[in-house]
Wavefront OBJ file of the C-alpha trace (Angstrom):
o trace
v 0.000 0.000 0.000
v 1.081 3.604 -0.587
v 1.448 4.502 3.112
v 3.835 1.593 3.699
v 5.939 2.534 0.676
v 6.081 6.193 1.757
v 7.074 5.314 5.333
v 9.810 2.995 4.051
v 11.246 5.780 1.881
v 11.262 8.258 4.775
v 12.871 5.975 7.371
v 16.463 6.937 8.159
v 18.727 6.381 11.157
v 21.978 8.291 11.421
v 24.959 9.012 13.605
v 24.606 12.790 13.469
v 27.842 13.525 15.329
v 30.751 11.721 16.970
v 32.639 13.573 19.700
v 36.102 12.169 20.505
v 39.443 13.647 21.549
v 42.088 13.845 18.841
v 44.994 12.975 21.165
v 45.039 10.718 24.238
v 47.843 9.815 26.634
v 48.520 6.058 26.812
v 46.558 4.560 29.711
v 44.249 7.572 30.234
v 40.555 6.769 30.006
v 38.438 8.857 27.626
v 34.878 8.955 26.335
v 33.409 8.783 22.842
v 29.965 10.352 22.553
v 27.721 9.695 19.557
v 24.564 11.650 18.783
v 22.089 9.277 17.141
v 18.829 10.407 15.585
v 16.100 9.139 13.307
v 13.616 10.372 10.730
v 10.448 8.417 9.995
v 11.077 5.799 12.688
v 7.932 6.750 14.603
v 5.765 6.400 11.463
v 7.325 3.028 10.672
v 6.792 1.859 14.272
v 3.139 2.964 14.185
v 2.555 1.052 10.935
v 4.004 -2.046 12.579
v 1.404 -1.700 15.341
v 4.003 -0.695 17.950
v 3.571 1.809 20.718
v 6.042 4.055 22.503
v 9.673 4.442 21.580
v 11.852 2.245 19.413
v 15.152 0.704 20.528
v 18.168 0.425 18.226
v 21.656 -1.073 18.578
v 24.630 1.297 18.622
v 28.052 -0.328 18.229
v 31.569 0.948 18.886
v 34.177 -0.425 16.473
v 37.939 -0.120 16.855
v 40.773 -0.596 14.384
v 44.255 -0.360 15.887
v 47.501 -0.286 13.879
v 48.148 -3.745 12.457
v 44.516 -4.899 12.705
v 43.045 -6.430 9.547
v 39.773 -4.570 9.992
v 37.548 -2.908 12.569
v 36.289 -5.030 15.475
v 33.155 -4.406 17.566
v 34.382 -3.649 21.106
v 31.113 -2.559 22.719
v 27.410 -2.422 21.921
v 24.596 -0.486 23.582
v 20.855 -0.530 23.096
v 19.294 2.929 23.098
v 15.784 4.246 22.675
v 14.832 6.782 20.006
v 11.489 8.356 20.842
v 11.011 11.355 18.535
v 12.059 12.060 14.972
v 14.972 14.477 14.647
v 15.799 14.541 18.365
v 19.369 13.340 18.952
v 20.093 10.831 21.705
v 23.542 10.680 23.342
v 25.288 7.320 23.491
v 28.585 7.303 25.411
v 31.349 4.712 25.311
v 34.409 4.661 27.607
v 37.802 3.497 26.374
v 41.296 3.220 27.825
v 43.998 2.769 25.169
v 46.532 -0.012 25.715
v 48.932 0.672 22.819
v 50.534 3.663 21.136
v 49.540 4.674 17.607
v 46.731 5.987 15.454
v 43.499 4.171 16.383
v 40.337 4.532 14.336
v 37.079 4.406 16.285
v 33.729 4.101 14.524
v 30.171 4.232 15.802
v 27.471 2.389 13.858
v 23.707 2.438 14.405
v 21.655 -0.522 13.233
v 17.955 -0.249 12.406
v 15.419 -2.474 14.178
v 14.830 -5.876 12.620
v 12.725 -5.569 9.479
v 13.002 -1.778 9.271
v 13.538 -0.780 5.625
v 15.975 2.131 5.797
v 16.174 4.409 2.749
v 19.897 5.250 3.142
v 22.605 3.599 5.185
v 25.610 5.772 4.268
v 25.068 7.896 7.406
v 24.813 4.960 9.849
v 28.588 4.846 10.442
v 30.905 7.681 11.490
v 34.657 7.242 12.090
v 37.289 9.333 13.840
v 40.998 8.778 14.460
v 42.559 9.100 17.896
v 46.310 9.534 18.297
v 47.479 7.555 21.356
v 50.855 8.853 22.526
v 53.267 7.965 25.317
v 55.236 11.113 25.994
v 54.828 13.437 28.942
v 52.938 16.670 28.662
v 55.423 19.381 29.562
v 54.195 22.216 31.771
v 55.861 25.387 32.985
v 54.170 26.754 36.101
v 54.914 30.422 36.823
v 53.871 32.025 40.102
v 54.901 35.106 42.071
v 54.657 33.329 45.409
v 53.655 30.012 46.944
v 49.921 30.628 47.480
v 47.448 27.830 48.311
v 46.189 27.452 44.744
v 49.807 27.228 43.541
v 50.579 24.397 46.008
v 47.397 22.541 45.073
v 47.986 22.805 41.299
v 51.696 21.927 41.387
v 51.170 18.922 43.688
v 48.285 17.561 41.599
v 50.166 18.003 38.320
v 53.421 16.563 39.662
v 51.666 13.368 40.832
v 50.228 12.670 37.384
v 52.731 10.404 35.626
v 51.983 11.839 32.173
v 52.983 15.370 33.271
v 56.487 16.819 33.382
v 56.272 19.915 35.588
v 58.894 22.656 35.754
v 58.369 25.537 38.162
v 59.435 29.182 38.077
v 58.473 30.514 41.474
v 59.521 34.151 41.183
v 60.068 34.645 44.931
v 62.045 31.396 45.353
v 65.558 31.374 46.776
v 68.325 28.904 45.949
v 67.849 25.664 47.902
v 64.040 25.739 47.921
v 62.335 22.342 47.849
v 59.416 21.925 45.439
v 57.430 19.126 43.795
v 58.785 19.683 40.295
v 61.148 18.121 37.821
v 63.201 21.340 37.621
v 63.093 24.496 39.717
v 63.929 27.540 37.613
v 65.236 30.849 38.957
v 64.477 32.906 35.830
v 62.349 32.542 32.710
v 63.757 29.850 30.372
v 65.610 31.176 27.326
v 65.340 27.896 25.351
v 62.352 25.653 24.662
v 64.134 22.524 25.986
l 1 2 3 4 5 6 7 8 9 10 11 12 13 14 15 16 17 18 19 20 21 22 23 24 25 26 27 28 29 30 31 32 33 34 35 36 37 38 39 40 41 42 43 44 45 46 47 48 49 50 51 52 53 54 55 56 57 58 59 60 61 62 63 64 65 66 67 68 69 70 71 72 73 74 75 76 77 78 79 80 81 82 83 84 85 86 87 88 89 90 91 92 93 94 95 96 97 98 99 100 101 102 103 104 105 106 107 108 109 110 111 112 113 114 115 116 117 118 119 120 121 122 123 124 125 126 127 128 129 130 131 132 133 134 135 136 137 138 139 140 141 142 143 144 145 146 147 148 149 150 151 152 153 154 155 156 157 158 159 160 161 162 163 164 165 166 167 168 169 170 171 172 173 174 175 176 177 178 179 180 181 182 183 184 185 186 187 188 189
C-alpha cells in the first residue's frame, strides 16, 4: 500500500555527530559520545502496530595499527522516541597501545526496518594515542594555596612533566617539580 511505501522511503537512522578527543595519553581513560537520531522511525513503528519508543543497537568499532579490519568492542541498546531529536550514546575506552586508532560508531535499524539510506549509519574518527609526557611550565609570584594545590596535583600525574618558576624562590628551595627555575627559560628545551 502507498502509506507503507512512503514510510519505508522516509525511514532513516543516522549518527549525526561523533565527539572524541584527537589525542590521548597512553593509559588515560576517555569517552566517545555519539549523537544518534532518526527520521520516519515513529511512522514506521506505528505502521508495525508498535507503541512508545523504538530501541536500536549502537556499536563501537575499533581498528588499531596492524589490525586487519575494525572489530566491535562494545554495543549499547538505546531508545529513540522522537524524529529528529538526537540521543547521546557514550562509550568509555582506555587505550593499551601507542599509535593511530580509528574508532567508529554504527547504528543498526530495528529488525525488518527498511531504511532508505545507510551511508550515514557509520561515522569514524581517528585518535592519536601517545606515550610522551605533557610538559608544563608553572609560573607564580609566590607560593599561594592554589599554587601548592595545582603543582602537587600536576606533579603526581605520571603523564605530566612539571617545571616551576616561582619568582620569589631562593636557591635551595624544595618543590614538587622536575626542575626548579630561577628565571624565565631562554630555550624551549
